[in-house]
N, C-alpha and C positions, 0 to 999 in steps of 0.2 A: 428418394431424393427429388426434389423438384425437376421439371423438364430443363430448364436453364443449367442447373448444378450438374445433372446427369449429361447434358450434351458437353457441356465445357469440359468435365473430367474425360469423357470417353475420347473426345478431340485430342486432349493433351496426352492421353495415354497410348493413342493410337500413333501420334508423331513421335513419343518415345520410343515405342516398340518397331517402328520404322527405322529408327537409328540403330538399335540394338541388333536388328538384322541385317543391318548393312554390311558389304564386305570390306568396306574402308575402316581401318581401326581408328582412325579421327572421328569419324561420324558416331562410331561405337562409344568412345570416349565421352563425345559430346553429350550423348543420350543419357549415359550414366550420371554424368554431373547435373543434368536437369532433374533427376529422381528427387534429390532432397527437397527442392523447391516444390514439385508437385505435391509430395507427400504432406509438405506444411500446409499446402494450400486446400487440399482434399484428403483430410486424414481419416477417410472411413475405411472400414476393415475390407471391403469388397476390393477397393482400388490398392490398398496396401498389400494385401495377398497376392494379388496378380503381379503387382511390381516386384515384389521379393521373389516369387518363384521364377520370373523372367531373368532376375540377376543370379539366381543360383544356377539356372540353365546354363548363361553365358560365363558362370564362374567354373563351370564344369568343363566347356569347351573352349574356352578362351585362353589366351596368353597370359604370362606373368603380369604385364602392363595392365591388362584389364582387370585381373584379379586384385591388384593393388588398388585400382580406382574404386572397384566394388568393395574392398575392405574400408576404404574412407568412408563411402557412402553408408555402409552400415554402421561405422561409428558416430556417424551425423544424425542417423534415424533411429539410435537405439531406443528411444522412447516409444517407437511405433511397433517395434518386434512383438510386443504382447498382443497387439491385432493381427497377428497372421493366424489364419484359421486352420491351414493346412501345413501344420509344424513339421510331420513326418516326412512329407514329401520334400520341404526346405532342407530339412537335415541331410536327407537322402543324398540329394545332389550336391551339396557341399562335402558331404563326407567321403564322397567317391575320389576327390583329388588327394586325400591323405595315403591314398596306395601308390600315388605317382613316384617314379624315379627321380623326379628333380626335388633336391632338397628345398630350394626356394619356395618351390609350389607347396611342398609339405609346410613350410614356415608360415606362408600367407594363410593357409589353411587353419593351422594352429590358431593365429591371430584372429580369424573369423570366429573359431571356437571361443575365445576369450570376450570378444566383442558381443558376441550373442549368448553370453552365458545366463540371461534371463530366461532363455528357452531351451538351453542345452545343458542346464546344470545338472540334472538327472538322468542323463544318458549315458549307460554304461559304455558304449561303443567309444563315446567321445572320452570317457575317463580313461579307459584302456589305451587310446592312440596318445593321449598327453603322457601318461606313464612311460611308454615305450619311446617317445621323443626326448623325455628328460635324459635317456640313458644314449642318444645319437652321438655319434662321433663329429657332427656338423655344428660348427658354433652356431651359426645363424638359427639352425632348427631348435638348438637348446634354449637359446635365448626367446625364442617365440615360444616355446613351451613353458618358459618361466613365466611369460606374460599370461598365457592361457590358465596358469595354475593359480597367479594370484587374482585372477578375475573370477574364477569358477569357486574358489574356497568361500567366499561370503555367501554363494547361494546355494551351495550343497554341502550339508553335513557329511553325507556318504563319501564324496570325493575328498573332503577335507581330513577325515579320519583315515583314509586309505594313502592319502599323499603325505601325511605328516611324518610317518616312519620313513619313507623313502628319502624325504628332505633331511630327514636327522642322519641317515646314513651318507647321503653325500655331502652333507657339510662337514661331518667327523672325518669321511674319508680322505686318504691321502692321495688319491688320484685326481680328485677335483681340483680345478685351478682356484687360486685364491680370489680372484676377482669374479668367479662364478659362485662362490661361497657367499662373496657379500651381497650377491643378488639375490640368492636363495635365502638368506636371512630375513629380511622384511617380509616375506610371505608368511613367515610365522605369526605376524600380529593379525592376520585372518582366521586364526584357528580359536574362535571364540564361541563355538557352538555349545559346549558343555564345560562343566568345571573339570572333569578328568582330562580333557583335552587342554585346557588351560594349564592345569599343573604340570602335565608332561611337557609341554613348551617351555613354560619357565624353568623347569630342572634342567631342559637342555640347554636354555641360554646361558644359565648360571654355570654349567659346565663349559661352555665355551667362552666365557670371561675369564676364566681359570687357564684354559688351554691355549688360548690366542690372547695374550696380552697387548698386542698391537693396537696403534691408535685407530686405524679404520675399523677393526673388529669391535674394539670397545665402544666406540661411539655408534656404530651400527646396533649392535645388541642392547645397548642402553635405550635406544630410540623404540626399538621393538618391544622392550620390556614394558616402556612407558606407555605406548599407544594400546599395547594388549591389556595392561592393567586398567586404565581410564576406561576402555571400551567395556570390560566386563565388570568393571568395580570389585575386582576381585584382586587381594593383595595389594592395594593402592598404598598402604602404610608401609608395608614391607618395600615396596618400590621407592618410596621417598626416603627411608633409611639406607637403600642402597644407593642412591644417588647422592645422598649427604655424606656417605662413606667415601666414595670416589671424590666429592668436591673438597674433603678435608684430608685423603690420603694419598691421592694422585699427584705428582709434581709437575705432570704436563699441564700447559696452560690450555690446549685446545680440549683435552679431555674435561678440565674443571668446566669450561664453556659450554661443553656439550651439555653435562650434568645440568647446569644452571638452566640451560633451555629447557630441558626436560622436567626441570621442577617449575618453570614458568608455566608449561604446559599443563602439568597437573594442579598448579594453582589456580589456573584458570576454569578447567573442566571439572575438576573434583576437590574443591577447598575443603568440604566437609570431612574429608578424609585425613586431614592434618591433624596430628596429635599435638598436646601442648609441648611435649618432649622435643618433637621435631621443629616446632617454631622457636623454641629455646636454643635449639642447636644453630638453626639458620641465624638467628640474632648475633650467637657467639662468634660464628663464623665471620659475619660482616665485620665484627670488631678485629679479628686478628688478621683479615686479609689485607697485604699491602700492596696488591694490584690494584689501581683504580677501576679498571675496566671490569674487573670481576667483583669489586664492591658495587660499582653500580648494578650490576646485574642481579647481584643479592638483592639490594634495596628494590629493584624493579619487580622480582618476586614477591617481596614482603608488601609493596604496594598493591599488586594485584589480590593479594589475601586480606589486606585491610579493607578492600572493597567488598568482602564476603562475610559469611557467619564467623570466620576466624578472627575477626577484629576484637572480639572481646578478650581473647588470649594474648593478643598483642599489646593491649592496652598498658599492661604492667610493665612493658618494657619502655616507656615514654623517655626516661632518663637517658637511654642508649640512643634512641633516634635525636633527641636534641643535641646530644653530643656530635652526630653526623651533621648537625646543621651549620658547623661551623668548620666544615671541611674546605679545602682548596677545590674541590671538583665539584664545580656547580650543578653538574647533573646528580651529583649524590645528595648535595643538599635539597635539590628539588623533590626527588623521591622521599627522603626523610620527612620533609615538610608535608608531602602528600599523605604519608602514613600517620604523622601526627594529627592532621586534619580529621582523617576517617575515624580514627580512635577518639577524638574529640566529639565528633558528630555522634558517635554511638552512645556516649554518656552526657549528651547535651542538655538532657532532661534534668538533672541534678543541679540545684542552686551553688554547688560548691565549685562548679567547674566554669561558672559566669567570668571570673576573674581570669582564669587559665585560657579560654576562648579568646578574650580581649587580647591577652599577650601573645596568643598566636597568631592573630590578626596581625598586630604590629610587625612582629617577625616576618609575616608573610610579606608585608609591605615592604620591610628593609631588604628582603631577599629580591623582591620585584625589580628594585632599581639596581641590584648587582647584576643580575642575570638577564636584563632587558636585552642584550644583542645576542643571546645565545641560541639555540636551535627552537625550532616550533614545538617539539614534544614537550620539553621541559618548561617552556612557557605556558603551554595549554594545561599542564598537569598544575603549575602553580596558580593561574587564573582561576581554575576549576575549584580549587582548593579555597581560594580567596572568596569566591561566590559562595561557598557553603559557609564559611564562618560568617561572612556579613550578614547573612539571612538572621543569625541568631544573636547578633552584637550590634552595636551602634558605630561601626566603622565604617558603613556603607559610604557616606559621604566623603569621609577621609579615602577610602580606596577609590572612589571615582575621580576625585581631584588628582591623586597620584597618578591613575592610569592616564587621565587626560594630559598631565603635564609631561608624561613619557611618550606621548604618540610621535611627537617630532623626531625623536631618536629611532623610532621602530621602522623597520621595512615595512612594504606594503603587505606582506602576507601575516606579519605580527600585527597590523593594525586591524585586520578583520577578526583575529583572535580576540584582540582587546575589545572591538566594538561588540563582540558577542557577550563579554564578560560584563560591559557596561549595560546593555540590554537587560542582563538577568538581575542587574542591581537597580535599575529603575522600577520602583513601586507605585505607591500612591501620591508621592511627592517627589519632586526633583529640586535640584539644587543650582540657582541662578550661576553660581560661580562657575561650576561644570560646563553649562550651556555657553556662556560666554566664552570659556577657553576652548570648546569645541568649534565655535564659529571663528573665532581668530585663526584656530590652526586649520580650518578650512579655506580661509581667504589668504593665509600666508604661505601655505604648501606649493609646491611647483606643479605646473599642469601634467606633467606625467604621471606625479603622484596623485594628483586629484581625481585622474583619469581612472585609477584603480581604486581609490578608496571612497569614492564619491557615494555610492550607493549605502555601505555599512554606515558610514558617518551621518547622511541624511535619514537614513532609519533612526538612529539615537537622538538626533534632534527633533524629528517629529514626535518621538515618545516624549520627550521633554515636554514639547509644545502642549501635548496633552494632559500633562500634570502640573505644570506651571500656571502661576495665578495671572488672570487676563491683563491685570495692570502692570505686570513686572515687564520692566524694558528690555530684560535678556529674551522674554518670550516675543515681543514684538519684534526683535532683531532678526529671529530666526528665518521669517518667509523672505525678508528682501536678500538676505546673505545666501540663501539657497538658490534663489532666482540669479544673482550676480555669478556666484560660483559655477553654476550649472551652464550658461549661456556664454561664459567664457571659454569653455573648452573647444578646441577644434573637432569638427565632425561629432559633434554631442548629441544628434537626433535620437540615436537608439539609446544613449545613456539617460537621456532626458524622458523618453518614453519609460524606461524601467523605474526611474524615481518617481514619476507621476503615478505609474502603476502601484508601486508600493504605498505611495500617499493616499490612493484610493482605498486600498485594502486596509488601511489603519484608519481612514477617516478624515484625513487632512485634505480636503476637497479646496480649501484655499490656496494650495499649492498646485493640485492637480489640475483645475479648470482652466487656468491661463496656460500651462504647459501644454494641455491638449488641443487649445484653441491656436497655440502658435506652431505645433507640429502639423496641424493641416495644411500649411502652405510649404510643408518639407517633402509632402508625398505626392507621387504622380498618378497612382491608381485610385480610382473614384471608390473602389470598395473601402481600401484603407481610409480614405477622406471620409467616408460616411461612418466608418468605426470611430474614427478621432472625434468627429463632430457628435456622435452619440454618446461618448463618455464625456465630452465637454457639457452637454445638456444635462448629464445626469448629475455631474459634479456641481453644476450651477443651480439646479433644482433643489439639492441639499443645502446650498448657502441661502435659498430662498427663505427657507423655515427659521433661519438662526434670529434669536432675539423676540419672535412673537411668543406671548404667553396669554393673552386674553383671546375669547372666542370672537371678538370684532374684528381681531387683526388676522387671527389664524385661518379663519373661513376664506378670506381672499388669497391669502398665502397659498392654502390648500388647493384652492382652485387653479391658480398659476402653476402649482407642482403637478396636479394631474395632468395639465396641457402639456407640459414639459417632459413629463414620462411618457406620454403617448408619443411625442415627437421622438424621445430616446429610443423607444421600441421600435419605429419605423425605420429610423436610421440604422439601428443594429440590424435588423432583419434585412435591411439592404445590403449590408456588408457581407452577409452570408458567413455566420461564425461557424467555426469548425463542429460545435455541437449543440444541442438544443437547450443546454443549461442557460445560456444568458437570456435568451427569450422568456424561458419559463420564469426566471429569477425576476426580470424585470415586470413581467405579467402579475406576478404575486404580489411584488411591491406596489403596483398601481392600485391592486384590490385593498391592500393594506391602507393606503391613502384614502381611498374611497370609504373605507370603513370609519376611519376617524374623521371624515368631514360628515359622513351621515350621523355620528354620534353628536358631534358638536352642532350640527343643526337641529337635532332633536333637543339638546339642551337650551338652544335659543328659544325654540319652540315652547318650552316649559315656561320660559320668561315672561312670553308675551300672553299666556293663557290668564283669563281673569281668576283672580284667587277663589272665589266661591265656587266656580265651576272645575276648580283643579283636582279635588279629590275624587269627582265623579267621571273624570275623562279617562274613558277606557282607550281612546286613542292614542295618547300618549304611552300608556303602558304596552300598547301594540307596536308602536315605534322602537320603544327600548327593546322590545323582544325582536323586533328585526335587526337592530344593531348587534345585539348579543348572537343572534344566528349568522350574521356577515363575519363577524369575528372568528367565530368558530369554523366558518367555510374557508376563511384564509388560512387558519391553523391547519385545516385538513389538507388543503394545497401544498402547506410548507411540508407537511408529514409525507405527502407523496413525492414531492421534490427531494426530501432527504432520501427515501427509499429509493430513489432512481440514480443516486451519486455512488454507485459502486468504486468507481475511479476517483472519488473526492478525497482531498487530502483531509486530515483530521481538523484542522482549524476552519475549514469550510463547512464539514458537518456541525461542528460545535456552534458555530454561528447562526446557521439555520436552525438547530434545536432550539436556540436562544431566542430567535425571532418569532418561534412557533409558542415558546412559552410565553412571550410578552403578549401574544395575542390572546392566549387562554387567559392570561392574567387579566386583560382588559374586559374579556367576556365575564369572567368570575367577579370584576368589580361592578359590573352592570347589573349582574344578578343579585350581589350581595346589597347593593345601595338603592338601584331604581325598581328593583323588582323583589322585594323582601320576602314576598309570599311564593316565590318560585323556588324549586330545588336548585341545589348548586350542581354544575356541572362535574362530570368524572371523565375527565380527558384521559386519552391515551396517547402518549407522546415518545418520542425516541429515548428521552432521559426523563428522570423522574422530575416532576414539576410541583412548585409549592402550590397547593390549593387552599383557598380560603376555606374555614369550617363554620357551621353554623352553630350558633349559641356558644362561641369561644372566640378568644382572641389569639390563641396560640398558632404559632407558625408551623406548617408541616415539612418544612425544608426552606432552604436558601437557594438563590440564584448565583452562578458563578460570577465572580468578580475580575475574569480575565478582560472583558470587554467593558466599556463604559456603559453599554446597554444593560449589562447584568447589574451593575450598581444601581442605576436608575431602576431596575425593576424591584431590588430589594426596598429602596425607597418608597415606591408605589405600592409594594405590598402592605408594608407597615401603615401607610396613610390610609389605605382601604380598608384594612381590619379595623383601624380606629374609627373611621368614619361609619361602617357597617354597625358597630357595636353602639355608637352614640346615636344614630339615626334610625334605628329599626322601629323604633315606637312612632317618631315624627312623621306625618305625611308628607308625600312629594312635593318638595318645595325647592326655594333657593338654595338651602344648605346641600341637598342631594346633587343639584346641577352644579354647585361650585365644587363639590370633591370630584365628579367625573370630569369636568374641565381641568382641573388641575392634574389629573391623571393622563389625560390624554396630551397635555400640553408639556408633560415631563417626558412621555414617551416620544413625542415629536422633536422634543430639543436635541436628542442624539441623532447623529448624521448615520445615515445608513451606509453600511461599508460595501465593497465589492470585493467579495473573496476571491482566493487565489484562483480556484477553479474557474471562475469567471473568464480569465484570460487564457489558461491553458490547462492541461491536465497532463501529469506527468506518466500517467499509465492509461492504457486503452484496453477496454476488455468488452467483447461482443460475442454472442452466441448465433450459430449458424444451425438450423434444423433440416433434417432430410426426412421425409416420411414416406413410408411403404405401407400400403401401395402409394405409388407416385402420383402426384397432383395431375389430372387430365389437363388439355388445353382449356383457354378460357372459356366459359360458357358450357362446359361439359362437366358432368358427375360421375363420381365412381358408382358403380352398379352393383348391388347386394341383392341376393335372392332373398324373398320374403320367408319368415320362419327360419331364419340361420342366423349366424354370428358373425360380426365384424371384427377381425383383427387389425390392430393398427401398430405398427412398429414406428417408434420415433427415435431417431439417431441425431446426435448433434455433437458440434465442435466447438470448444471455448476458444476463441481468436484473441491474440493480444499483439501489442506492437513490439513483442521481443525484449522489452526491458525488464529489469529486476522488479518483481512486486513491491514496490514501495509501500503501499498502504494495507493491501489485504489481499488474499488470494481465494479463487473460487475452490471449494472442496466437494461441494455437491449441487445438484439442481433438482428444483421441484418443479414437475411438470404437472399441467392440469389440462385435461380433455373435457371440454364441455359441449354434449350434444343438444342440438335444439331443433324443432320443429318448424321447418319454414312453410310448408304447402301439403295438405292432406289430398291423397288421390281419390278416396273415397269421400263424398261431401258428408254423408251422414255418420263417419267413423268418430269415434272420441279421440281427442287428442291424448296420446299417450304420457305419462309422466317420466321423464328421464332424470337420472342422476349423474352429476359430474364424478369423474374419475382422478385420482391423484397418486403419483408416484414421486418419491425422493430417490435419486439415483446419484451414488458416487462419481466423482470425475477422476478417471484414471487415465494421465498423460493427455489431458485436455479433450477427452472423449468419453461420451456418455450413452446409454442406451435405454429404453423403457418400451414395454408393450402393454397395449390395451386390448380387453377385449369387449365390444359393446354388444347390446342386445336391443335392437331397433324393431319393436314389435309390429308395428303399423305401416302401411305402404304409403310413403310419403317423400317428399325433399327435406332432407335434413342437413343441417349444417354443424360441423364438428370444428369447434375452437380449441387450437392447442397453444397454451401458454406456458412459458419456461420463466422461473425466476432462479436466480443465483443465491446460493448459501456460502458465506464465508467460513473462518476457521472457528467462530464464535456462534455459528448456527444462527447467524442472523439472516433474514430474508431480505434480498434486494431485488426491486422490480426492474431490472436490467436486460431480461432477456428477450427472445424473439417471441412474437406472437404471429401466429399463421392459422388460416381457415380453410377446409375442405368441404367440397358439396358432395353429399351420398344420396343417391336414388336406391330406394327399397321398394321392390314390386314383384310381382310373380314372374316366373322364367318366361312364358310366352311372352307378356308385356315388355320384358327387358330385350327379347330378340327384336321385337318389333321397333323399340326404341333406338336399338343399335343400328338397325337397316335404315331408320331415317336420317341418323347423323351421317352415315356413309353417302346418302344420296346428294349429289350437288344441289346447292341452292338454285331455284328457279328466279332469275333476277328480273325477267320480263313477262308480267301477267297478262298482256295484250296477245290475242291470237295471231299466229304468222301468217302473212299473206304473200302469195306467190306473184302477184301483180306487181309490174314495175312501178316505182314511185315517180311522181312528176317533180321535174326539176323546176 
C-alpha cells in the first residue's frame, strides 16, 4: 500500500481494536458495527484477516449479545470471507463455542457456520456438529441447524449427500413436528450436485405428496420440486405434467394457484422444456376454468411462453385466444391479445398474415379504449403489443391519435406508459394532428397533472419537432407551448432544468438555450450559475450554425462558434463538474469545429489560386493532408474518450462512436476527393465504420439512423462515393472544392448533442491500487541490489457507488508495468533495453492481485509505471483504471548503504560558518 492508505487503514483498525478490547459492552458493540464500513473502505486481505480473527476471538469469549452482533457483521461482509488467509484459526476460534452448554450460544454458532459456508463448506467437524444439532431437543438450536444446512448444501456435495438421508428420515418420521417438516422440505431443492441425488430427492417428494395431502405440504413440495427441476434441468417436462395434473385434478383453489405460480416459474426459466402436449393441455384448461382469477393466471403463463421459443407451438391455437379476447375480465383480454401479438410477430414475415396483423392492430385499439382505466400491468402489456404490431402495419398514425385522445382520461402513471409507447412509434415522420392534440392536452391539463407529466410529454413533442416539416404550423407551435406550460407551474425551476437537459440531449437547443438563461437568475451558488451559463453558451453556439451552407457564411459562423465553445469550456471548468467527461467532451468538440474551419479555409484557398498554377501547387495538397490528419486526430481523441467511459450509458457511447465515425468519414472524403493518389485510411473504431473503397462505389456498411447525424452521414457517404468516382481523373479544381464544402456543410447542419453522461452518471466505478513494496516518501526510491531481481506485488480494489450495475460490470483487470531508465549511475554504461510486463487478473469480490518479477541489469535510477484497465463481461478493455509510478534505485550493496545513511542525516539548512561572537544590534 501507499503510505497514506497504509496509515489510514492502520489508524482505523487500531481504533476498532481499542473498542473491541474495552470492558464496556457498548464500546464493543460500537466497534463491531464499524467493521463492515472499514472492510468496504479497505478490502485488502491483510486487514480483513486481522479483523475477522479479532471478531472470532471476541466471539469465543464474549456474551450472546456480542455474538449476535458478530453474526450480523459476518452476514454483511460475506463477500470478504474468501480473503481470510488464516481460515483454520478463524474456524477454530468460532468452533469452540459449539461445545457450550448454552443452547442460544450453540444456535448463534450454527448460524455463523451457515453464514460462513463459503469457507466452512468442506470441514468435517462442522458437518458433524450440524448433524448432531438437527437431533437437539431445543427448538432454537434445531432452527439454526436447519438454516446452516440450507446454506452449506449448495457449497458442499459431501455434506449434501450425507444430510439428504437424515432429512428424509426426519420428514417421514412421526416424532418430527409438522411445522419443522415444512422447514426441512425446502432444503431438498439444494440437492442438485448429481443426477442420483436429484432422482432420490424427487422420489422422496413424490412419496410425500401421497402421504401428506394437506394444503401446506402440497404447496411446499410442489415449489421444491419445481426449483430443483429448473436448477438441474432434469425432469422438467415431468414436473410440468405433475403441475398440470394438480391444476386439473385438485379442487382446492390455493393448490391450483400454487401450481400456476410454479408453471409460470418454469415458463420463464425453462420454456424450451415445454412439449406440444403440455401447451395444448394448458390451452384446454384455460377454456374449461370458470374461476376468472385462475383463467387470468393461465393466460399469464401462456403470455410468458409466447415470448420464448414455444411461440410457434402456440400459433395453432389463435382461434382459442381470439375467443378469450371477448371475455368480461379485461385482464384476460389483455393477456390473450398479448399472446396473439407474439404469435403474429413470429409469423410476420409471410405475406398471408399482413391482413391478420392489421385486424389485430384494430382489435388492440378497440381494447385500449375499453381498459383505459384499469391497472398499469394490463395497460403496459397492451401498449407493448400495439407497438409491435404498429411496426409491421400502417396503423401507427391511427394508434398515435387514439392514444393521444385517451390521455385526458389516464392517470399520471398511465400517461408515462402511453408516452413511452408514443415515443416508440415516432419514426421518420410525424403526424401534425398528433402534435396539435399533445399541445392542446398540455395546455388544458391541471397544474398538478402538468407537474407530473411535463417531462414525458415534452420528450414526445421534441421528437415530433425533429421529424415534422419546418413549415408546418404544428411544429411552430411546439416551442411557445412548451415555454408557456413550463413557466406556468409553481416552483418549476428543477422541472425546467430537467426539460432543458432532455432538450439538450435530443438536439432541441431552441428550447434549451432560453431556459438555461432564465434559470441563471434562480440559483444562488456561483458554481451553479457558471454551469448554467456554460450550457446556455453551448446551446447558443449550436444555433449559430443553423441555416449556413456556403463557405462565405460558414467560416464567420465557425469562428464565432469556436469563441463560444472556448467560453463554454471555461464556464464549465469554473463550475467544477463531478467528472472529467464534460471538459474532455467540450475539448474534442472544439477540435472538431477547428478541423471543419481548416478544411473550409483550404477550400477557399483553392478557389483563389490561379488556374495555371493549380495543378502544380504542392502547397494545397499539403494543406489537405493536414486537414485529413486533423480529422484523424479528432477521431482518435473520441476513441480515447469512448474507452474512458466505463460508467457511460449505452446512448452516450453510441453517440460518441457515431461522432468518431463522422470524423473518419470526413477524413476518407478528403482522401478520396482531394488526394486521389493517397491510400485510404484503415481506421479502428469502437464500431464498424463504413469505409470508402478505391476503384469502386459500393458501400462497406451503413451508419445507424437512430440519430439525425447518422442519417446525414449516410447521405454524405453516398455523395462522396459519387464524387470520388466521377472526379478521380479531373485535376483538383472547383468541383472537388464544391463536393468537400457540401460534405462539411451537411455535417455542420446537424446540432451536436449533450449526451446523458454529460450531466450525470448513474454508476461510478474506480480502481484503487496498493503496491508492495510500499512507495517511500516523496523524493525517495526503493533500493534494489545490483544483479538481483525485484518482485512487485500489485493489489487492487474496484470501488463503486453501491448501486446496481446498470450498464456493465468489471470482470477482470489488465495490469501493465512499464520500467524505464531515468539516470545511469555509470556514465559510460550502455542503456539497457527493458520490456513491459502485462497481466490480466480476474476480479473476485471487487478484489484482484498480480505479481511481477523485474530484471534491472544496470546501476541506475528507474521509474516503473503501473497502469490498470478494466475488462467487462464482453472482454472489452476500458481505460478507466488508476495509474501510478514508483522510483527504484539499483546499485551495489555498499553504495546502497551509503545512500541510506545520507537519507537519515538531517539536512544542513545553513551553509555559513557558525560564529561565537555576539552580533551587533
